[in-house]
Backbone atoms as SQL, in Angstrom:
CREATE TABLE atoms (id INTEGER PRIMARY KEY, chain TEXT, resi INTEGER, resn TEXT, atom TEXT, x REAL, y REAL, z REAL);
INSERT INTO atoms VALUES
  (1, 'A', 1, 'MET', 'N', -33.096, -16.090, -12.273),
  (2, 'A', 1, 'MET', 'CA', -33.727, -14.627, -12.645),
  (3, 'A', 1, 'MET', 'C', -35.304, -14.992, -13.069),
  (4, 'A', 2, 'GLY', 'N', -35.500, -16.547, -13.861),
  (5, 'A', 2, 'GLY', 'CA', -36.620, -16.438, -14.239),
  (6, 'A', 2, 'GLY', 'C', -37.398, -15.915, -15.476),
  (7, 'A', 3, 'ARG', 'N', -36.541, -15.466, -16.341),
  (8, 'A', 3, 'ARG', 'CA', -36.850, -14.628, -17.571),
  (9, 'A', 3, 'ARG', 'C', -36.077, -15.236, -18.235),
  (10, 'A', 4, 'LYS', 'N', -36.501, -14.910, -19.578),
  (11, 'A', 4, 'LYS', 'CA', -35.449, -15.236, -20.909),
  (12, 'A', 4, 'LYS', 'C', -34.418, -14.806, -20.777),
  (13, 'A', 5, 'LYS', 'N', -33.121, -15.611, -21.233),
  (14, 'A', 5, 'LYS', 'CA', -31.793, -15.441, -21.373),
  (15, 'A', 5, 'LYS', 'C', -31.764, -13.909, -22.388),
  (16, 'A', 6, 'ILE', 'N', -30.987, -13.014, -21.710),
  (17, 'A', 6, 'ILE', 'CA', -30.527, -11.961, -22.542),
  (18, 'A', 6, 'ILE', 'C', -29.514, -12.498, -23.652),
  (19, 'A', 7, 'ASN', 'N', -29.970, -12.181, -24.932),
  (20, 'A', 7, 'ASN', 'CA', -28.394, -12.319, -25.991),
  (21, 'A', 7, 'ASN', 'C', -27.461, -11.655, -25.509),
  (22, 'A', 8, 'PRO', 'N', -26.117, -12.141, -25.499),
  (23, 'A', 8, 'PRO', 'CA', -25.239, -11.355, -25.214),
  (24, 'A', 8, 'PRO', 'C', -24.877, -10.061, -26.120),
  (25, 'A', 9, 'LEU', 'N', -25.033, -10.328, -27.475),
  (26, 'A', 9, 'LEU', 'CA', -25.245, -9.227, -28.419),
  (27, 'A', 9, 'LEU', 'C', -25.767, -8.156, -27.590),
  (28, 'A', 10, 'ASP', 'N', -26.835, -8.333, -27.165),
  (29, 'A', 10, 'ASP', 'CA', -27.656, -6.965, -26.969),
  (30, 'A', 10, 'ASP', 'C', -27.090, -6.803, -25.462),
  (31, 'A', 11, 'GLY', 'N', -26.876, -7.538, -24.513),
  (32, 'A', 11, 'GLY', 'CA', -26.674, -7.239, -23.261),
  (33, 'A', 11, 'GLY', 'C', -25.387, -6.457, -23.131),
  (34, 'A', 12, 'VAL', 'N', -24.201, -6.863, -24.359),
  (35, 'A', 12, 'VAL', 'CA', -22.905, -6.013, -24.321),
  (36, 'A', 12, 'VAL', 'C', -23.306, -4.690, -24.780),
  (37, 'A', 13, 'ALA', 'N', -23.919, -4.508, -25.939),
  (38, 'A', 13, 'ALA', 'CA', -24.084, -3.320, -26.293),
  (39, 'A', 13, 'ALA', 'C', -24.829, -2.227, -25.372),
  (40, 'A', 14, 'ALA', 'N', -25.848, -2.767, -24.608),
  (41, 'A', 14, 'ALA', 'CA', -26.394, -2.229, -23.416),
  (42, 'A', 14, 'ALA', 'C', -25.341, -1.772, -22.439),
  (43, 'A', 15, 'VAL', 'N', -24.578, -2.300, -21.985),
  (44, 'A', 15, 'VAL', 'CA', -23.321, -2.236, -20.965),
  (45, 'A', 15, 'VAL', 'C', -22.251, -0.947, -21.610),
  (46, 'A', 16, 'ARG', 'N', -21.844, -1.331, -23.073),
  (47, 'A', 16, 'ARG', 'CA', -20.779, -0.409, -23.749),
  (48, 'A', 16, 'ARG', 'C', -21.926, 1.127, -24.015),
  (49, 'A', 17, 'ALA', 'N', -23.242, 1.198, -23.806),
  (50, 'A', 17, 'ALA', 'CA', -23.839, 2.520, -24.274),
  (51, 'A', 17, 'ALA', 'C', -23.915, 3.313, -22.757),
  (52, 'A', 18, 'VAL', 'N', -24.000, 2.377, -21.634),
  (53, 'A', 18, 'VAL', 'CA', -23.977, 2.685, -20.186),
  (54, 'A', 18, 'VAL', 'C', -22.401, 3.321, -20.164),
  (55, 'A', 19, 'LEU', 'N', -21.314, 2.705, -20.569),
  (56, 'A', 19, 'LEU', 'CA', -20.369, 3.091, -20.057),
  (57, 'A', 19, 'LEU', 'C', -19.479, 4.315, -20.990),
  (58, 'A', 20, 'LEU', 'N', -20.356, 4.378, -22.091),
  (59, 'A', 20, 'LEU', 'CA', -20.185, 5.706, -23.047),
  (60, 'A', 20, 'LEU', 'C', -21.222, 6.748, -22.720),
  (61, 'A', 21, 'GLY', 'N', -21.749, 6.768, -21.644),
  (62, 'A', 21, 'GLY', 'CA', -22.792, 7.594, -21.313),
  (63, 'A', 21, 'GLY', 'C', -23.783, 7.832, -22.310),
  (64, 'A', 22, 'GLU', 'N', -24.224, 7.203, -23.144),
  (65, 'A', 22, 'GLU', 'CA', -25.192, 7.166, -23.996),
  (66, 'A', 22, 'GLU', 'C', -26.639, 6.711, -23.307),
  (67, 'A', 23, 'ALA', 'N', -26.496, 6.087, -22.271),
  (68, 'A', 23, 'ALA', 'CA', -27.850, 5.611, -21.650),
  (69, 'A', 23, 'ALA', 'C', -27.793, 6.082, -20.050),
  (70, 'A', 24, 'ASP', 'N', -28.847, 6.603, -20.058),
  (71, 'A', 24, 'ASP', 'CA', -28.930, 7.449, -18.324),
  (72, 'A', 24, 'ASP', 'C', -28.994, 6.032, -17.335),
  (73, 'A', 25, 'ARG', 'N', -27.951, 6.073, -16.238),
  (74, 'A', 25, 'ARG', 'CA', -27.898, 5.219, -15.352),
  (75, 'A', 25, 'ARG', 'C', -28.609, 5.381, -14.564),
  (76, 'A', 26, 'THR', 'N', -30.373, 5.241, -14.515),
  (77, 'A', 26, 'THR', 'CA', -31.314, 5.106, -13.619),
  (78, 'A', 26, 'THR', 'C', -31.897, 3.650, -13.989),
  (79, 'A', 27, 'PRO', 'N', -32.302, 2.832, -12.810),
  (80, 'A', 27, 'PRO', 'CA', -33.192, 1.757, -12.925),
  (81, 'A', 27, 'PRO', 'C', -34.466, 2.023, -14.008),
  (82, 'A', 28, 'THR', 'N', -35.049, 3.393, -14.480),
  (83, 'A', 28, 'THR', 'CA', -36.020, 3.460, -15.027),
  (84, 'A', 28, 'THR', 'C', -35.943, 3.275, -16.701),
  (85, 'A', 29, 'ASN', 'N', -34.321, 3.526, -16.986),
  (86, 'A', 29, 'ASN', 'CA', -33.799, 3.484, -18.305),
  (87, 'A', 29, 'ASN', 'C', -33.922, 2.009, -18.902),
  (88, 'A', 30, 'PRO', 'N', -34.593, 2.060, -19.668),
  (89, 'A', 30, 'PRO', 'CA', -34.622, 0.155, -20.441),
  (90, 'A', 30, 'PRO', 'C', -33.170, -0.368, -20.617),
  (91, 'A', 31, 'GLN', 'N', -32.370, 0.854, -21.184),
  (92, 'A', 31, 'GLN', 'CA', -30.788, 0.335, -21.810),
  (93, 'A', 31, 'GLN', 'C', -30.288, -0.144, -20.488),
  (94, 'A', 32, 'PHE', 'N', -30.236, 0.831, -19.362),
  (95, 'A', 32, 'PHE', 'CA', -29.512, 0.570, -17.800),
  (96, 'A', 32, 'PHE', 'C', -30.037, -0.452, -17.636),
  (97, 'A', 33, 'ALA', 'N', -31.221, -1.042, -17.218),
  (98, 'A', 33, 'ALA', 'CA', -31.880, -2.164, -16.744),
  (99, 'A', 33, 'ALA', 'C', -31.562, -3.325, -17.538),
  (100, 'A', 34, 'LEU', 'N', -31.502, -2.994, -19.058),
  (101, 'A', 34, 'LEU', 'CA', -30.655, -4.389, -19.574),
  (102, 'A', 34, 'LEU', 'C', -29.420, -4.730, -19.147),
  (103, 'A', 35, 'ALA', 'N', -28.719, -3.312, -19.222),
  (104, 'A', 35, 'ALA', 'CA', -27.218, -3.809, -18.998),
  (105, 'A', 35, 'ALA', 'C', -26.726, -4.535, -17.581),
  (106, 'A', 36, 'VAL', 'N', -27.925, -4.091, -16.402),
  (107, 'A', 36, 'VAL', 'CA', -27.626, -4.327, -15.009),
  (108, 'A', 36, 'VAL', 'C', -28.251, -5.797, -14.886),
  (109, 'A', 37, 'ARG', 'N', -29.144, -6.484, -15.854),
  (110, 'A', 37, 'ARG', 'CA', -29.837, -7.909, -15.785),
  (111, 'A', 37, 'ARG', 'C', -28.712, -8.576, -16.630),
  (112, 'A', 38, 'TYR', 'N', -28.139, -7.835, -17.588),
  (113, 'A', 38, 'TYR', 'CA', -27.155, -8.917, -18.418),
  (114, 'A', 38, 'TYR', 'C', -25.979, -9.110, -17.368),
  (115, 'A', 39, 'LEU', 'N', -25.402, -8.340, -16.779),
  (116, 'A', 39, 'LEU', 'CA', -24.394, -8.462, -15.838),
  (117, 'A', 39, 'LEU', 'C', -24.668, -9.540, -14.378),
  (118, 'A', 40, 'LEU', 'N', -25.875, -9.267, -14.242),
  (119, 'A', 40, 'LEU', 'CA', -26.840, -10.608, -13.062),
  (120, 'A', 40, 'LEU', 'C', -26.211, -11.757, -13.863),
  (121, 'A', 41, 'GLN', 'N', -26.905, -11.838, -14.966),
  (122, 'A', 41, 'GLN', 'CA', -26.835, -13.240, -15.767),
  (123, 'A', 41, 'GLN', 'C', -25.583, -13.552, -15.942),
  (124, 'A', 42, 'SER', 'N', -24.448, -12.791, -16.192),
  (125, 'A', 42, 'SER', 'CA', -23.310, -13.321, -16.679),
  (126, 'A', 42, 'SER', 'C', -22.564, -13.810, -14.979),
  (127, 'A', 43, 'LEU', 'N', -22.796, -13.337, -14.300),
  (128, 'A', 43, 'LEU', 'CA', -22.545, -13.663, -12.857),
  (129, 'A', 43, 'LEU', 'C', -23.031, -15.213, -12.903),
  (130, 'A', 44, 'ALA', 'N', -24.449, -15.361, -13.100),
  (131, 'A', 44, 'ALA', 'CA', -24.834, -16.616, -12.807),
  (132, 'A', 44, 'ALA', 'C', -24.209, -17.811, -13.547),
  (133, 'A', 45, 'ASP', 'N', -24.402, -17.401, -14.740),
  (134, 'A', 45, 'ASP', 'CA', -23.764, -18.240, -15.715),
  (135, 'A', 45, 'ASP', 'C', -22.139, -18.505, -15.703),
  (136, 'A', 46, 'LEU', 'N', -21.239, -17.582, -15.154),
  (137, 'A', 46, 'LEU', 'CA', -19.908, -17.917, -14.810),
  (138, 'A', 46, 'LEU', 'C', -19.617, -18.409, -13.485),
  (139, 'A', 47, 'ARG', 'N', -20.733, -18.376, -12.626),
  (140, 'A', 47, 'ARG', 'CA', -20.345, -19.084, -10.977),
  (141, 'A', 47, 'ARG', 'C', -21.642, -19.750, -11.199),
  (142, 'A', 48, 'PRO', 'N', -22.107, -20.866, -11.511),
  (143, 'A', 48, 'PRO', 'CA', -23.189, -21.425, -11.542),
  (144, 'A', 48, 'PRO', 'C', -23.763, -21.989, -9.941),
  (145, 'A', 49, 'GLY', 'N', -24.596, -22.096, -9.431),
  (146, 'A', 49, 'GLY', 'CA', -24.884, -22.484, -8.147),
  (147, 'A', 49, 'GLY', 'C', -26.193, -21.868, -7.465),
  (148, 'A', 50, 'ASN', 'N', -26.280, -22.339, -6.338),
  (149, 'A', 50, 'ASN', 'CA', -27.434, -21.842, -5.368),
  (150, 'A', 50, 'ASN', 'C', -26.906, -21.322, -4.036),
  (151, 'A', 51, 'SER', 'N', -25.626, -21.231, -3.547),
  (152, 'A', 51, 'SER', 'CA', -25.398, -20.731, -2.381),
  (153, 'A', 51, 'SER', 'C', -25.321, -19.391, -2.113),
  (154, 'A', 52, 'VAL', 'N', -25.094, -18.526, -3.009),
  (155, 'A', 52, 'VAL', 'CA', -25.399, -17.025, -2.982),
  (156, 'A', 52, 'VAL', 'C', -26.401, -16.686, -3.286),
  (157, 'A', 53, 'GLU', 'N', -27.083, -15.623, -3.000),
  (158, 'A', 53, 'GLU', 'CA', -28.116, -14.966, -3.987),
  (159, 'A', 53, 'GLU', 'C', -27.767, -13.389, -3.605),
  (160, 'A', 54, 'VAL', 'N', -27.867, -13.028, -5.047),
  (161, 'A', 54, 'VAL', 'CA', -27.229, -11.333, -5.161),
  (162, 'A', 54, 'VAL', 'C', -28.500, -10.740, -5.929),
  (163, 'A', 55, 'ARG', 'N', -28.660, -9.725, -4.965),
  (164, 'A', 55, 'ARG', 'CA', -30.106, -8.854, -4.973),
  (165, 'A', 55, 'ARG', 'C', -29.733, -7.389, -5.687),
  (166, 'A', 56, 'VAL', 'N', -30.554, -6.875, -6.313),
  (167, 'A', 56, 'VAL', 'CA', -30.092, -5.812, -7.118),
  (168, 'A', 56, 'VAL', 'C', -31.426, -5.213, -7.351),
  (169, 'A', 57, 'PRO', 'N', -32.030, -4.811, -6.308),
  (170, 'A', 57, 'PRO', 'CA', -33.498, -4.435, -6.528),
  (171, 'A', 57, 'PRO', 'C', -33.786, -3.027, -7.234),
  (172, 'A', 58, 'PRO', 'N', -34.722, -2.236, -7.647),
  (173, 'A', 58, 'PRO', 'CA', -35.944, -3.275, -8.323),
  (174, 'A', 58, 'PRO', 'C', -35.492, -4.181, -9.522),
  (175, 'A', 59, 'LEU', 'N', -34.149, -4.341, -10.044),
  (176, 'A', 59, 'LEU', 'CA', -33.726, -4.998, -11.212),
  (177, 'A', 59, 'LEU', 'C', -33.998, -6.508, -11.432),
  (178, 'A', 60, 'GLY', 'N', -33.436, -6.670, -10.550),
  (179, 'A', 60, 'GLY', 'CA', -33.278, -8.694, -10.668),
  (180, 'A', 60, 'GLY', 'C', -32.572, -9.089, -9.526),
  (181, 'A', 61, 'ALA', 'N', -32.273, -10.343, -9.315),
  (182, 'A', 61, 'ALA', 'CA', -31.778, -10.814, -8.491),
  (183, 'A', 61, 'ALA', 'C', -31.076, -12.374, -9.024),
  (184, 'A', 62, 'VAL', 'N', -30.002, -13.075, -8.569),
  (185, 'A', 62, 'VAL', 'CA', -29.756, -14.285, -9.171),
  (186, 'A', 62, 'VAL', 'C', -28.985, -14.768, -7.981),
  (187, 'A', 63, 'GLN', 'N', -29.224, -16.594, -8.258),
  (188, 'A', 63, 'GLN', 'CA', -28.274, -17.315, -7.325),
  (189, 'A', 63, 'GLN', 'C', -27.283, -17.619, -8.206),
  (190, 'A', 64, 'CYS', 'N', -26.050, -17.992, -7.392),
  (191, 'A', 64, 'CYS', 'CA', -24.957, -18.152, -7.812),
  (192, 'A', 64, 'CYS', 'C', -23.997, -19.015, -6.955),
  (193, 'A', 65, 'VAL', 'N', -22.765, -19.067, -7.258),
  (194, 'A', 65, 'VAL', 'CA', -21.951, -20.142, -6.550),
  (195, 'A', 65, 'VAL', 'C', -22.375, -21.498, -6.230),
  (196, 'A', 66, 'GLU', 'N', -21.265, -22.308, -6.291),
  (197, 'A', 66, 'GLU', 'CA', -21.591, -23.713, -5.826),
  (198, 'A', 66, 'GLU', 'C', -21.450, -23.628, -4.254),
  (199, 'A', 67, 'GLY', 'N', -22.227, -24.397, -3.859),
  (200, 'A', 67, 'GLY', 'CA', -21.976, -24.991, -2.411),
  (201, 'A', 67, 'GLY', 'C', -23.401, -25.370, -1.741),
  (202, 'A', 68, 'PRO', 'N', -23.519, -25.406, -0.261),
  (203, 'A', 68, 'PRO', 'CA', -24.856, -25.532, 0.049),
  (204, 'A', 68, 'PRO', 'C', -26.184, -25.114, -0.455),
  (205, 'A', 69, 'ARG', 'N', -27.179, -25.772, -0.727),
  (206, 'A', 69, 'ARG', 'CA', -28.227, -25.091, -1.191),
  (207, 'A', 69, 'ARG', 'C', -29.338, -25.053, -0.073),
  (208, 'A', 70, 'HIS', 'N', -30.128, -23.920, 0.012),
  (209, 'A', 70, 'HIS', 'CA', -31.155, -23.502, 0.462),
  (210, 'A', 70, 'HIS', 'C', -32.364, -23.817, -0.037),
  (211, 'A', 71, 'THR', 'N', -33.479, -24.410, 0.721),
  (212, 'A', 71, 'THR', 'CA', -34.840, -24.686, 0.025),
  (213, 'A', 71, 'THR', 'C', -36.103, -23.986, 0.591),
  (214, 'A', 72, 'ARG', 'N', -35.661, -22.915, 1.712),
  (215, 'A', 72, 'ARG', 'CA', -36.870, -22.456, 2.328),
  (216, 'A', 72, 'ARG', 'C', -36.383, -21.145, 2.845),
  (217, 'A', 73, 'GLY', 'N', -37.142, -19.900, 2.786),
  (218, 'A', 73, 'GLY', 'CA', -36.778, -18.791, 3.500),
  (219, 'A', 73, 'GLY', 'C', -35.559, -18.102, 2.899),
  (220, 'A', 74, 'THR', 'N', -35.067, -17.274, 3.606),
  (221, 'A', 74, 'THR', 'CA', -34.292, -16.456, 2.910),
  (222, 'A', 74, 'THR', 'C', -32.855, -17.153, 2.934),
  (223, 'A', 75, 'PRO', 'N', -31.752, -17.070, 1.990),
  (224, 'A', 75, 'PRO', 'CA', -30.522, -17.941, 1.737),
  (225, 'A', 75, 'PRO', 'C', -29.635, -17.383, 2.389),
  (226, 'A', 76, 'PRO', 'N', -28.849, -18.564, 3.149),
  (227, 'A', 76, 'PRO', 'CA', -27.641, -18.147, 4.487),
  (228, 'A', 76, 'PRO', 'C', -26.590, -17.123, 3.892),
  (229, 'A', 77, 'ASN', 'N', -26.478, -17.080, 2.576),
  (230, 'A', 77, 'ASN', 'CA', -25.792, -15.652, 1.943),
  (231, 'A', 77, 'ASN', 'C', -26.452, -14.979, 1.012),
  (232, 'A', 78, 'VAL', 'N', -26.620, -13.626, 1.423),
  (233, 'A', 78, 'VAL', 'CA', -27.185, -12.713, 0.803),
  (234, 'A', 78, 'VAL', 'C', -26.560, -11.406, 0.613),
  (235, 'A', 79, 'ILE', 'N', -26.526, -10.961, -0.723),
  (236, 'A', 79, 'ILE', 'CA', -25.655, -9.971, -0.987),
  (237, 'A', 79, 'ILE', 'C', -26.901, -8.758, -1.766),
  (238, 'A', 80, 'GLU', 'N', -26.815, -7.638, -0.998),
  (239, 'A', 80, 'GLU', 'CA', -27.906, -6.575, -1.859),
  (240, 'A', 80, 'GLU', 'C', -26.983, -5.427, -2.046),
  (241, 'A', 81, 'MET', 'N', -27.335, -4.696, -3.193),
  (242, 'A', 81, 'MET', 'CA', -26.826, -3.497, -3.553),
  (243, 'A', 81, 'MET', 'C', -27.742, -2.681, -4.613),
  (244, 'A', 82, 'SER', 'N', -27.292, -1.464, -4.833),
  (245, 'A', 82, 'SER', 'CA', -28.176, -0.673, -5.589),
  (246, 'A', 82, 'SER', 'C', -27.728, -1.106, -7.580),
  (247, 'A', 83, 'PRO', 'N', -28.709, -0.740, -8.216),
  (248, 'A', 83, 'PRO', 'CA', -28.064, -1.164, -9.519),
  (249, 'A', 83, 'PRO', 'C', -27.041, -0.409, -10.429),
  (250, 'A', 84, 'GLU', 'N', -26.821, 0.700, -9.520),
  (251, 'A', 84, 'GLU', 'CA', -25.481, 1.782, -9.907),
  (252, 'A', 84, 'GLU', 'C', -24.378, 0.899, -9.394),
  (253, 'A', 85, 'VAL', 'N', -24.309, 0.551, -8.121),
  (254, 'A', 85, 'VAL', 'CA', -23.286, 0.121, -7.393),
  (255, 'A', 85, 'VAL', 'C', -22.956, -1.533, -8.150),
  (256, 'A', 86, 'TRP', 'N', -23.906, -2.235, -8.225),
  (257, 'A', 86, 'TRP', 'CA', -23.679, -3.370, -9.336),
  (258, 'A', 86, 'TRP', 'C', -23.231, -3.028, -10.771),
  (259, 'A', 87, 'PHE', 'N', -23.535, -2.291, -11.104),
  (260, 'A', 87, 'PHE', 'CA', -23.139, -1.921, -12.320),
  (261, 'A', 87, 'PHE', 'C', -21.840, -1.714, -12.780),
  (262, 'A', 88, 'ASP', 'N', -21.313, -0.447, -11.514),
  (263, 'A', 88, 'ASP', 'CA', -20.100, -0.025, -11.243),
  (264, 'A', 88, 'ASP', 'C', -18.939, -1.397, -11.101),
  (265, 'A', 89, 'LEU', 'N', -19.278, -2.251, -9.930),
  (266, 'A', 89, 'LEU', 'CA', -18.441, -3.363, -9.816),
  (267, 'A', 89, 'LEU', 'C', -18.431, -4.280, -10.645),
  (268, 'A', 90, 'ALA', 'N', -19.513, -4.656, -11.462),
  (269, 'A', 90, 'ALA', 'CA', -19.190, -5.479, -12.527),
  (270, 'A', 90, 'ALA', 'C', -18.572, -5.031, -13.911),
  (271, 'A', 91, 'ALA', 'N', -18.570, -3.791, -14.310),
  (272, 'A', 91, 'ALA', 'CA', -18.088, -3.080, -15.348),
  (273, 'A', 91, 'ALA', 'C', -16.681, -2.539, -14.903),
  (274, 'A', 92, 'ASP', 'N', -16.108, -2.886, -13.898),
  (275, 'A', 92, 'ASP', 'CA', -14.751, -2.410, -13.135),
  (276, 'A', 92, 'ASP', 'C', -14.519, -0.920, -13.222),
  (277, 'A', 93, 'LEU', 'N', -15.362, -0.414, -12.704),
  (278, 'A', 93, 'LEU', 'CA', -15.550, 1.264, -12.475),
  (279, 'A', 93, 'LEU', 'C', -15.145, 1.178, -10.716),
  (280, 'A', 94, 'THR', 'N', -15.304, 0.361, -9.984),
  (281, 'A', 94, 'THR', 'CA', -15.198, 0.356, -8.741),
  (282, 'A', 94, 'THR', 'C', -14.707, -1.233, -8.138),
  (283, 'A', 95, 'THR', 'N', -14.199, -1.039, -6.687),
  (284, 'A', 95, 'THR', 'CA', -13.869, -2.273, -6.376),
  (285, 'A', 95, 'THR', 'C', -14.743, -2.821, -5.238),
  (286, 'A', 96, 'TRP', 'N', -15.147, -4.110, -5.048),
  (287, 'A', 96, 'TRP', 'CA', -15.837, -4.415, -3.945),
  (288, 'A', 96, 'TRP', 'C', -15.296, -3.765, -2.918),
  (289, 'A', 97, 'GLN', 'N', -13.968, -4.135, -2.441),
  (290, 'A', 97, 'GLN', 'CA', -13.842, -3.378, -1.093),
  (291, 'A', 97, 'GLN', 'C', -13.998, -2.314, -0.754),
  (292, 'A', 98, 'ALA', 'N', -14.067, -1.048, -1.664),
  (293, 'A', 98, 'ALA', 'CA', -14.238, 0.212, -1.402),
  (294, 'A', 98, 'ALA', 'C', -16.044, 0.326, -1.361),
  (295, 'A', 99, 'GLU', 'N', -16.427, -0.292, -2.080),
  (296, 'A', 99, 'GLU', 'CA', -17.984, -0.167, -1.890),
  (297, 'A', 99, 'GLU', 'C', -18.614, -0.787, -0.702),
  (298, 'A', 100, 'VAL', 'N', -17.925, -1.931, 0.012),
  (299, 'A', 100, 'VAL', 'CA', -18.102, -2.328, 1.255),
  (300, 'A', 100, 'VAL', 'C', -17.665, -1.345, 2.201),
  (301, 'A', 101, 'GLU', 'N', -16.456, -0.827, 2.040),
  (302, 'A', 101, 'GLU', 'CA', -15.962, 0.046, 2.971),
  (303, 'A', 101, 'GLU', 'C', -17.109, 1.353, 3.249),
  (304, 'A', 102, 'ALA', 'N', -17.601, 1.565, 1.919),
  (305, 'A', 102, 'ALA', 'CA', -18.790, 2.794, 2.128),
  (306, 'A', 102, 'ALA', 'C', -19.806, 2.464, 2.135),
  (307, 'A', 103, 'GLY', 'N', -20.376, 1.351, 2.799),
  (308, 'A', 103, 'GLY', 'CA', -21.424, 0.804, 3.114),
  (309, 'A', 103, 'GLY', 'C', -22.726, 1.054, 1.864),
  (310, 'A', 104, 'ARG', 'N', -22.153, 0.803, 0.834),
  (311, 'A', 104, 'ARG', 'CA', -23.274, 0.686, -0.220),
  (312, 'A', 104, 'ARG', 'C', -23.241, -0.880, -0.521),
  (313, 'A', 105, 'ILE', 'N', -22.952, -1.619, 0.226),
  (314, 'A', 105, 'ILE', 'CA', -23.295, -3.282, 0.046),
  (315, 'A', 105, 'ILE', 'C', -23.619, -3.765, 0.991),
  (316, 'A', 106, 'SER', 'N', -24.596, -4.547, 1.142),
  (317, 'A', 106, 'SER', 'CA', -25.137, -5.151, 2.419),
  (318, 'A', 106, 'SER', 'C', -25.000, -6.765, 2.074),
  (319, 'A', 107, 'ALA', 'N', -24.255, -7.557, 2.772),
  (320, 'A', 107, 'ALA', 'CA', -23.574, -8.444, 2.702),
  (321, 'A', 107, 'ALA', 'C', -23.619, -9.592, 3.983),
  (322, 'A', 108, 'SER', 'N', -24.336, -10.735, 3.808),
  (323, 'A', 108, 'SER', 'CA', -24.242, -11.317, 5.110),
  (324, 'A', 108, 'SER', 'C', -24.247, -12.801, 4.907),
  (325, 'A', 109, 'GLY', 'N', -23.511, -13.749, 5.567),
  (326, 'A', 109, 'GLY', 'CA', -22.946, -15.101, 5.287),
  (327, 'A', 109, 'GLY', 'C', -21.740, -15.155, 5.055),
  (328, 'A', 110, 'THR', 'N', -20.913, -16.497, 5.052),
  (329, 'A', 110, 'THR', 'CA', -19.727, -16.826, 4.836),
  (330, 'A', 110, 'THR', 'C', -19.287, -16.535, 3.523),
  (331, 'A', 111, 'ARG', 'N', -20.162, -17.008, 2.753),
  (332, 'A', 111, 'ARG', 'CA', -19.898, -16.830, 1.171),
  (333, 'A', 111, 'ARG', 'C', -20.331, -15.549, 0.436),
  (334, 'A', 112, 'ALA', 'N', -20.625, -14.459, 1.215),
  (335, 'A', 112, 'ALA', 'CA', -21.263, -13.385, 0.742),
  (336, 'A', 112, 'ALA', 'C', -20.155, -12.769, 0.288),
  (337, 'A', 113, 'ASP', 'N', -19.524, -12.540, -0.592),
  (338, 'A', 113, 'ASP', 'CA', -18.162, -11.960, -1.233),
  (339, 'A', 113, 'ASP', 'C', -17.941, -12.090, -2.441),
  (340, 'A', 114, 'LEU', 'N', -18.118, -11.082, -3.403),
  (341, 'A', 114, 'LEU', 'CA', -17.861, -11.200, -4.954),
  (342, 'A', 114, 'LEU', 'C', -16.599, -10.901, -5.164),
  (343, 'A', 115, 'ALA', 'N', -15.652, -10.620, -4.408),
  (344, 'A', 115, 'ALA', 'CA', -14.309, -9.810, -4.810),
  (345, 'A', 115, 'ALA', 'C', -13.572, -10.325, -5.744),
  (346, 'A', 116, 'GLU', 'N', -13.511, -12.062, -5.400),
  (347, 'A', 116, 'GLU', 'CA', -12.581, -12.647, -6.667),
  (348, 'A', 116, 'GLU', 'C', -13.484, -13.033, -7.929),
  (349, 'A', 117, 'MET', 'N', -14.533, -12.378, -7.936),
  (350, 'A', 117, 'MET', 'CA', -15.732, -13.064, -9.116),
  (351, 'A', 117, 'MET', 'C', -15.840, -11.640, -10.119),
  (352, 'A', 118, 'LEU', 'N', -15.139, -10.696, -9.511),
  (353, 'A', 118, 'LEU', 'CA', -15.818, -9.339, -10.325),
  (354, 'A', 118, 'LEU', 'C', -14.201, -8.568, -10.721),
  (355, 'A', 119, 'PRO', 'N', -14.181, -7.784, -11.753),
  (356, 'A', 119, 'PRO', 'CA', -15.284, -7.479, -12.478),
  (357, 'A', 119, 'PRO', 'C', -15.651, -8.576, -13.826),
  (358, 'A', 120, 'LEU', 'N', -16.764, -8.278, -14.112),
  (359, 'A', 120, 'LEU', 'CA', -17.381, -9.391, -15.087),
  (360, 'A', 120, 'LEU', 'C', -17.215, -8.744, -16.471),
  (361, 'A', 121, 'PHE', 'N', -16.933, -7.624, -16.565),
  (362, 'A', 121, 'PHE', 'CA', -16.769, -6.659, -18.071),
  (363, 'A', 121, 'PHE', 'C', -15.542, -5.417, -17.849),
  (364, 'A', 122, 'ARG', 'N', -14.588, -5.974, -18.914),
  (365, 'A', 122, 'ARG', 'CA', -14.038, -4.677, -19.014),
  (366, 'A', 122, 'ARG', 'C', -13.851, -4.091, -20.051),
  (367, 'A', 123, 'SER', 'N', -13.871, -2.639, -20.106),
  (368, 'A', 123, 'SER', 'CA', -14.250, -2.091, -21.442),
  (369, 'A', 123, 'SER', 'C', -12.802, -1.761, -22.045);
């Protein structure tokens, strides 16, 4: 992510605020953005590596999962989704399969599947 690590207390507080409806679920809301970035950071911390890139524009992207490392251009395993979908997946409000079937996740590559790694947060 190239940014300073988010303090877990701040990240969990932001996730809880969104779950409780205290923070608007839009990328321009600082608390929602913090929650989304914290959940991305959590994924990278729990599954370190460089074989999969998870993109959640415009809020962030992380590389994760051990395996072959790419050095140039687009990684071989790329997953992209909206901040709202990422939050819902990471916070156990939906499933990987449901979002893929609904066409809300773009995933390419043999390792581009986060089903076994999610959710990251349970209320």
